[in-house]
N, C-alpha and C positions, 0 to 999 in steps of 0.2 A: 484508592486506586483499584484494588481487587473488587471491592463492593460495586464500583461503577461498572467494571467489566462484567461482573455477574448480572447486574441489572440490564445491561445492553443485550447480553445473551438471552436472558429471560424474555425481554421484549421482542427480540427477533423470533424466538421459538413460539411465543404466543401469536404473533402475526402470521407466521408460517402455518400453524395449525388451524388458524381461522380461515385459511384459503384452501378449499378442498383439493383443487387440481395441483397446486404447488406442493401441498402436503403429500399427495399421492405420488407425484414425480420424485420427491425427496425419498419417500419410503421405498419405491422401486429401485432407485439408484443405490440406496443403502443396502438393500437385499442383494442386488447384483454384485456390489463391491464385496460383500461377505462371501458369496459363492466363489467369486474370482480369487479371493484371498485363500480360501480353503483349497481350491484346485491348485493354486500356485504352491502352497505348502506341501500338498500330497505328491506333487510331481517334481519337486525341487531337485531330487537326485536321479531322476529318470533320464536316460539319454534321449537326445533329439537331434535331428539334422546330421546324422552320421549313419554309416552302413549298419544295417541290422545284423546281429550275430548270425553266423552260418550254423544254425542249430539243426541237427538231424537226430530224431528220436524215434523209439519204437511206437507203433500204433497200438491203441487199446485192443482192437480186434485181432491182434496178432499178425497183421500183415507186415510187409517189409518196412524197414525204417524209412521215414519220410522227413523231408525238410520242413521246417516251420514256416518258411516263406516260399513264394513262387516267383521265379525269375521272369521279368518282362511284364508282369501284371501287378497292379496295386491291389492291396487287400488288408486284412486285419488279423493280427495274432492276439488271441485272447487267453489270458492266464487265469485259472480258477482253482479253487479248492473245493472238494466235494462236501465239506462241512459248512461252507459259506452260504448263508441264506441270501445275501445280496447277489451272489453269483447265480443262484437258482432263479432269482427274479429277473435278472438282466440278460442271461445267456440266450433266452428265446428271442430277444430283440435282434441279436446278431444272426441267429439261425434264419429269422424272417427276412433280413436284408439279403442274404445269399439266395434264399429260395425265391424271392421276388426279382432276382437279377439286378438288384441295386448296386451290389459290389461283386467283383469278379470271383473272389475267394475269401475264405476265412479259415483259420486253423485254431483249434482250441488246444490248450496245453494244461494238463492236470498237474498240480503241484501239491505238496503237503498232504499226502494221502497215506493211509496205512497199507493198502494193497490194491491191486487192480479191480478186485470185486467191489470195493467201495466206490471207485470211479465209475464202474459199469452200472451200479445201482443209481448213482446220481444221473448219469446219461439216460437211463431208462425212465426215471421219474420226470425228467425235463423234456424228453422226446427229441433231443438234439440230434440232427442228422449230419452235422459237420464232422470232419475227421478229428479224432481225439488222440493227441500224442501224450505219452507218459514221460513227464519231466522229473527232475530230481533237484537236490539242493544246488548242484552245479549249474543247472539250467536257470534256477532262480537267481543265482549270483551273476551269471552271464547277462541276463536281461534286467538286472537291478530290481527284482520283484521284492517288495516289502509289505504289500497289502493286496487284498483280493476284493473284487476282480481288478486286474490291471490289463489294459490292452494298448497295443501299438498299431497305428496306421502306417503301413509300409507303402511307399510309392513304387512306381514301375521300375525305377532304377535300383530298388532294394535298400533305400534309405528310410530311416525313421522320420516320418513327416509330423506326426503328433502322437500324444500318449495321454492316457487318463487312468485314474484310479477311482474305484467305487462304481455305484450304479450309473448307468447311462441309458437314456431312452433310445428308442428306435431312431427318432429324429436327431438326437445328439450324436449317435454313431454315424448315421448317414451324413450329417453335416460335416463332421471331421473327415470322413472318407471323401466327400465331394470336394472339399478344399484341397485334398491331395491329388485330385484329378482322376478319381475313379469313374 
């Protein structure tokens, strides 16, 4: 019985691999399923479809405290750590989206840093022009941050529309924001 089933699976696999397009479609679907599974696992505890926390934090440049979200307009709240290499690679994508006018606003929130000088060095190296807020462990808990980078797309009503953890391309960020009606 088991031998018959294994033989049938082996025959199916051999036929599938003999057909280029069927094999390619299978491989693409398998890779997409793996990416979706990883995304679902990473975001399993992150809030969605509820009001964004009303977070007000000090600015890195010393200006008056500022809200992480903006009322009446959709945008992105991006959490990073200055030691995070993935953050360094992806934060420019967010900066470019705002500079190109593709999204109304974005706020970056620094977490898990030793001091403001470490955050300032990170911002200078990346050339980010977005507002940088200085968060703390309470901020991380309030937004359920457990990995970096994490970002939330906030809709015009101030609700969390989508969220993601890890590297995201310019297209990935833009697509999530577009779905939120930006």
